[in-house]
Each structure stands twice: as structure tokens, then as C-alpha cells.
C-alpha positions as CSV (number, residue, x, y, z in Angstrom):
1,X,5.6,21.0,23.5
2,X,9.0,20.4,25.0
3,X,12.1,21.0,22.9
4,X,13.7,17.8,21.6
5,X,17.4,18.7,22.2
6,X,18.7,15.2,21.1
7,X,16.7,15.6,17.9
8,X,18.1,19.1,17.3
9,X,21.7,17.9,17.9
10,X,21.4,14.9,15.5
11,X,22.1,17.1,12.5
12,X,25.5,17.8,14.0
13,X,26.3,14.1,13.9
14,X,24.8,14.0,10.4
15,X,27.5,16.5,9.2
16,X,30.2,14.1,10.4
17,X,28.4,10.9,9.3
18,X,25.6,11.6,6.8
19,X,24.7,7.9,6.6
20,X,23.0,8.0,10.0
21,X,19.7,9.1,8.4
22,X,19.7,6.3,5.7
23,X,17.0,3.7,6.4
24,X,17.6,0.0,5.7
25,X,14.1,-0.1,4.3
26,X,11.3,2.3,3.4
27,X,7.7,1.3,3.2
28,X,4.4,3.2,3.0
29,X,3.2,1.6,6.3
30,X,3.6,-1.6,8.3
31,X,1.3,-3.6,6.1
32,X,4.1,-3.8,3.6
33,X,6.5,-5.5,6.1
34,X,6.8,-9.3,5.9
35,X,7.1,-10.1,9.6
36,X,7.4,-13.8,9.0
37,X,10.4,-13.3,6.7
38,X,12.0,-11.0,9.3
39,X,11.6,-13.6,11.9
40,X,13.1,-16.3,9.6
41,X,16.1,-13.9,9.0
42,X,16.8,-13.8,12.8
43,X,15.0,-10.7,13.8
44,X,13.3,-11.4,17.2
45,X,12.2,-8.0,18.4
46,X,10.6,-4.8,17.1
47,X,10.6,-1.1,18.2
48,X,7.8,1.1,17.0
49,X,7.2,4.8,17.0
50,X,3.6,5.7,17.9
51,X,2.4,9.0,16.3
52,X,1.8,8.8,12.6
53,X,3.2,5.3,12.5
54,X,0.8,3.2,14.5
55,X,-1.8,5.8,15.6
56,X,-3.0,9.2,14.7
57,X,-1.1,12.0,16.4
58,X,-2.3,12.6,20.0
59,X,-4.4,9.4,19.9
60,X,-3.7,6.0,21.5
61,X,-5.7,3.6,19.3
62,X,-4.3,1.7,16.3
63,X,-5.1,3.1,12.9
64,X,-7.9,0.7,11.6
65,X,-6.2,0.2,8.2
66,X,-3.1,-1.5,9.8
67,X,-4.9,-3.4,12.6
68,X,-4.4,-6.8,11.0
69,X,-0.7,-6.1,10.3
70,X,-0.2,-5.0,13.9
71,X,-1.8,-8.3,15.2
72,X,0.4,-10.3,12.9
73,X,3.5,-8.4,14.1
74,X,2.7,-9.1,17.8
75,X,1.9,-12.8,17.0
76,X,5.1,-13.4,15.1
77,X,7.5,-11.7,17.5
78,X,5.8,-12.8,20.7
79,X,4.7,-11.2,24.0
80,X,7.1,-8.6,25.3
81,X,9.3,-8.6,22.2
82,X,7.5,-5.6,20.6
83,X,8.1,-2.2,22.2
84,X,6.7,1.2,21.7
85,X,9.2,4.0,22.1
86,X,7.6,7.4,21.7
87,X,8.6,11.0,22.4
88,X,5.2,11.5,24.0
89,X,3.9,8.4,25.7
90,X,6.5,7.1,28.2
91,X,8.8,10.1,27.8
92,X,9.7,12.3,30.8
93,X,6.9,14.7,29.7
94,X,4.3,12.0,30.3
95,X,3.3,12.9,33.8
96,X,2.6,9.8,35.9
97,X,2.9,7.6,32.8
98,X,-0.8,8.1,32.2
99,X,-0.5,8.2,28.4
100,X,1.9,5.3,28.4
101,X,-0.6,3.2,30.3
102,X,-3.3,4.2,27.8
103,X,-1.1,3.2,24.8
104,X,-0.2,-0.1,26.5
105,X,-3.9,-0.9,27.0
106,X,-5.0,0.0,23.4
107,X,-2.0,-1.4,21.5
108,X,-1.4,-4.4,23.7
109,X,2.4,-4.0,24.0
110,X,4.7,-2.4,26.6
111,X,5.8,1.2,26.3
112,X,9.3,2.3,27.2
113,X,9.7,4.8,30.0
114,X,12.7,6.9,29.1
115,X,14.2,10.1,30.5
116,X,15.5,11.6,27.3
117,X,13.8,12.1,23.9
118,X,14.7,9.9,20.9
119,X,17.4,9.6,19.6
120,X,19.4,10.4,22.7
121,X,22.1,7.8,23.6
122,X,20.6,7.5,27.1
123,X,17.3,6.4,25.3
124,X,19.4,3.9,23.3
125,X,20.8,2.6,26.6
126,X,17.4,2.2,28.1
127,X,16.2,0.3,25.0
128,X,19.1,-2.1,25.3
129,X,18.4,-2.6,29.0
130,X,14.8,-3.5,28.3
131,X,15.6,-6.1,25.6
132,X,18.6,-7.6,27.5
133,X,16.4,-8.0,30.6
134,X,13.9,-10.3,28.8
135,X,13.7,-14.0,29.7
136,X,15.2,-14.6,26.3
137,X,17.4,-11.6,25.8
138,X,17.4,-9.9,22.4
139,X,20.6,-8.5,20.9
140,X,20.8,-5.2,19.0
141,X,21.3,-7.0,15.7
142,X,18.0,-8.9,16.3
143,X,15.9,-5.7,16.3
144,X,13.9,-3.8,13.8
145,X,13.1,-0.1,14.4
146,X,10.1,1.3,12.6
147,X,9.2,5.0,12.5
148,X,8.2,8.0,10.3
149,X,11.1,10.4,11.2
150,X,14.6,10.2,9.8
151,X,16.3,12.4,12.5
152,X,14.7,10.5,15.4
153,X,13.7,6.9,14.5
154,X,16.3,6.2,11.8
155,X,19.1,7.9,13.7
156,X,18.0,5.8,16.7
157,X,18.4,2.7,14.6
158,X,21.9,3.8,13.5
159,X,22.9,4.4,17.1
160,X,21.7,1.0,18.1
161,X,24.1,-0.5,15.5
162,X,27.0,1.1,17.4
163,X,28.4,-1.3,20.0
164,X,27.6,-0.4,23.6
165,X,30.4,1.0,25.7
166,X,30.0,-1.9,28.2
167,X,30.2,-4.5,25.5
168,X,33.5,-3.1,24.4
169,X,35.3,-3.1,27.7
170,X,33.5,-5.1,30.5
171,X,31.0,-7.6,29.2
172,X,32.0,-10.7,27.1
173,X,31.8,-9.6,23.5
174,X,29.0,-10.9,21.2
175,X,28.8,-10.6,17.5
176,X,26.5,-7.9,16.3
177,X,26.2,-9.5,12.9
178,X,24.7,-12.7,11.5
179,X,23.6,-13.8,8.1
180,X,20.3,-12.9,6.5
181,X,19.0,-14.5,3.4
182,X,16.2,-14.8,0.9
183,X,13.2,-16.7,2.2
184,X,12.5,-20.0,0.5
185,X,9.0,-20.0,-1.0
186,X,6.5,-21.8,1.2
187,X,8.7,-22.1,4.3
188,X,7.4,-21.8,7.8
189,X,8.3,-18.7,9.8
190,X,9.8,-20.8,12.6
191,X,12.5,-22.1,10.3
192,X,15.7,-20.0,9.8
193,X,16.7,-18.7,6.4
194,X,19.5,-20.2,4.4
195,X,21.8,-18.8,1.6
196,X,23.1,-15.7,3.5
197,X,23.0,-12.4,1.7
198,X,24.8,-10.0,4.1
199,X,25.6,-9.4,7.7
200,X,22.5,-8.7,9.8
201,X,22.4,-5.5,11.8
202,X,19.6,-3.5,13.5
203,X,17.1,-2.8,10.7
204,X,15.8,0.8,10.4
205,X,12.5,1.0,8.6
206,X,11.2,4.3,7.5
207,X,7.4,4.6,7.0
208,X,6.7,7.3,4.4
209,X,2.9,7.3,4.5
210,X,1.4,9.8,6.9
211,X,-2.1,9.3,8.4
212,X,-2.1,13.0,9.3
213,X,0.1,15.7,7.7
214,X,2.4,17.3,10.3
215,X,5.8,18.9,10.5
216,X,5.8,19.2,6.7
217,X,8.8,21.5,6.5
218,X,11.0,19.2,8.6
219,X,9.9,16.2,6.7
220,X,10.6,18.0,3.4
221,X,14.1,18.8,4.6
222,X,14.7,15.2,5.8
223,X,13.6,13.7,2.5
224,X,15.8,16.0,0.5
225,X,18.8,15.4,2.7
226,X,18.3,11.7,2.3
227,X,18.1,11.9,-1.4
228,X,21.3,14.0,-1.5
229,X,23.1,11.4,0.7
230,X,22.0,8.6,-1.6
231,X,22.9,10.5,-4.8
232,X,26.3,11.9,-3.8
233,X,27.6,9.3,-1.3
234,X,25.9,5.9,-1.5
235,X,25.1,5.6,-5.2
236,X,28.7,6.4,-6.3
237,X,30.1,4.0,-3.7
238,X,27.8,1.2,-4.9
239,X,28.6,1.9,-8.6
240,X,32.4,1.8,-7.8
241,X,32.0,-1.4,-5.9
242,X,30.1,-3.1,-8.7
243,X,32.6,-1.8,-11.3
244,X,35.4,-3.5,-9.4
245,X,33.4,-6.8,-9.7
246,X,33.1,-6.3,-13.4
247,X,29.5,-5.0,-13.5
248,X,28.5,-1.8,-15.2
249,X,26.1,0.3,-13.0
250,X,25.6,4.0,-13.1
251,X,25.0,6.0,-10.0
252,X,21.5,6.8,-11.2
253,X,20.7,3.0,-11.4
254,X,22.1,2.2,-8.0
255,X,19.9,4.8,-6.3
256,X,16.8,2.7,-6.8
257,X,15.4,1.2,-3.6
258,X,13.6,-1.6,-5.4
259,X,16.9,-3.2,-6.4
260,X,17.9,-3.6,-2.8
261,X,17.9,-7.3,-1.8
262,X,16.4,-6.3,1.6
263,X,13.4,-4.9,-0.3
264,X,12.9,-8.2,-2.2
265,X,13.2,-10.2,1.1
266,X,11.3,-8.2,3.7
267,X,8.8,-6.0,1.7
268,X,5.5,-7.4,0.4
269,X,2.5,-6.0,-1.5
270,X,-0.7,-5.3,0.5
271,X,-3.1,-8.2,-0.1
272,X,-6.4,-7.3,-1.6
273,X,-9.4,-6.9,0.7
274,X,-11.6,-9.9,1.2
275,X,-14.7,-10.2,-1.0
276,X,-17.0,-9.2,1.9
277,X,-15.1,-6.0,2.4
278,X,-15.1,-5.3,-1.4
279,X,-18.9,-5.7,-1.4
280,X,-19.2,-3.4,1.6
281,X,-17.1,-0.7,-0.2
282,X,-19.1,-1.0,-3.4
283,X,-22.4,-0.8,-1.5
284,X,-21.3,2.4,0.2
285,X,-20.3,3.9,-3.1
286,X,-23.6,2.8,-4.7
287,X,-25.6,4.2,-1.7
288,X,-23.7,7.5,-2.0
289,X,-24.4,7.7,-5.7
290,X,-28.1,7.0,-5.2
291,X,-28.2,9.7,-2.5
292,X,-26.7,12.3,-4.9
293,X,-29.2,11.3,-7.7
294,X,-32.1,11.5,-5.2
295,X,-31.1,15.1,-4.1
296,X,-30.8,16.1,-7.8
297,X,-34.3,14.8,-8.6
298,X,-35.8,16.8,-5.8
């Protein structure tokens, strides 16, 4: 496997700016994302990692458990607005783009061809070029970035929040922030949200559930670094901000993800399986139990 130099250098930026590994949201898998609420909030495009997020490592087909959620995502955002950015398929190590074509065929969405591994700035530039070239261009603050690694996918999301060099000096400036809000109950996904909560930026979503365990040491380090950043930097800042407004919140209380308004807005519970699927599961359990009893009787 080729060495991911941008991923190795990301910790150097982390020393200067520890917040680059902090996700906007964390979910077990994409079934917990409310894509309709995201669309109502103004998010029009999505970037997904492949391995251990959508597929099993080294495979190109969608994990069956999230197939319905994946279909919903593609339907909500529309053709061409969902992009796979992987450090395997479509990367410079994908000779002839063979794996990228296989992923595009099986997942039904385009795969970015990029010359540097995530989270390199050159990869960020190529992502911007793709979304700006669409018939209805998508801005950085209209994107969600979903992946299972903090130092690649979430750092990529943080770098997308940084204004492009060309936007600063040559191109007409556009605002990289717009209001988000809590979705009214029963509203249609085509209707924008009202009652703004905060400025909208690129949304980094960290998926914590792994389909196959891999890189366990790196993931352990990433998770502990994230908790340290939240405990020693973010929680005290939030507590101080609330105390200025007259509230009494301890750092321990402000570290809870569930209190984040983004969680309440964009994260949902997994719906229960349909009755037919429940009966199928119960039937398999019953058949398995009967098989055990039969072997014991013999």
C-alpha cells in the first residue's frame, strides 16, 4: 500500500489547529442521517468515503444494511451531486481507473479522480472543481463530507471550509455561510428551513461504526485525541460562552454530543425493520434453534 503523505502531515496542522479533527456530527452509519432535513437546510451535495463507510474494505458493492439509506441519499441530492472520494478507487494508485469504474457501476455515483491522497489541498481543489463545474454549481458550504477517519475525511471537511485562494483574490467573492434551522414537523424536503440556528458551513460527518475492524491503533489514537480536544479546548470555551449569557454549564456537560442542535436537526433513529423482515429474522432464529435441538436428539 502506498504511503499517504498528506495524511501523515495532517497531525502537524493538528498541533497548530487541533479543531481540524472535530466533526460537525458523529453517527454510527449513514442510516442515522436525515438527508431530507439536510436538503431543507441548504445542503445540496455530498462527498462519501468508500471503505468501511459505504462498502467493506477492498470491495465495491454497498453494504446491504445501508442500501436503502444510500438510495434515499442519491434521490434527495440528485444525480451528479453525490461523489465518492476514496484513497483507493480513483486515486493515482488506481491504475487505469479500473476500480473507480467498478465503484461507479456498483454504487451508481461518480468517483473523483485525484492525483493526491486525502486530505491533500490538491484533492480539495479537485473536489471544488468538480462541484463548481456542475450545471447547477454547488458551493463549499452546501456540502456534507461523510467518512470514518478523522485525519483524512474530517480534516478534508475542515479544509473545505477554508476559502479557496482564487476566491480570495480573483473570483467574485461569495458567502460561505448561510442559515440553517430546525426542520418543521411534516414539512416537505423541497421547502427551505426557517428559524436559523447558526451559519452553515461544510458539514463533516464521522461514521463510528465499522463494518470490518482495521487500523485499530490509528483509530484508537484518533478517538482519544478527539476527546482530548473536546475536553480541554471546546468544552471550556462553550462553558465560558454560556456563562457570559447567564447560563450555568460545566465543561463536563457541554462535551455531550446529544446536546448539539445539529444532532437534533440532522440525526435520526434507525426505523424498525418491516414486519416481513421481522418474520424472516424470527424464522431463521427458529430454524437455527430447531437444528440445534435435532442434533442434540441424535
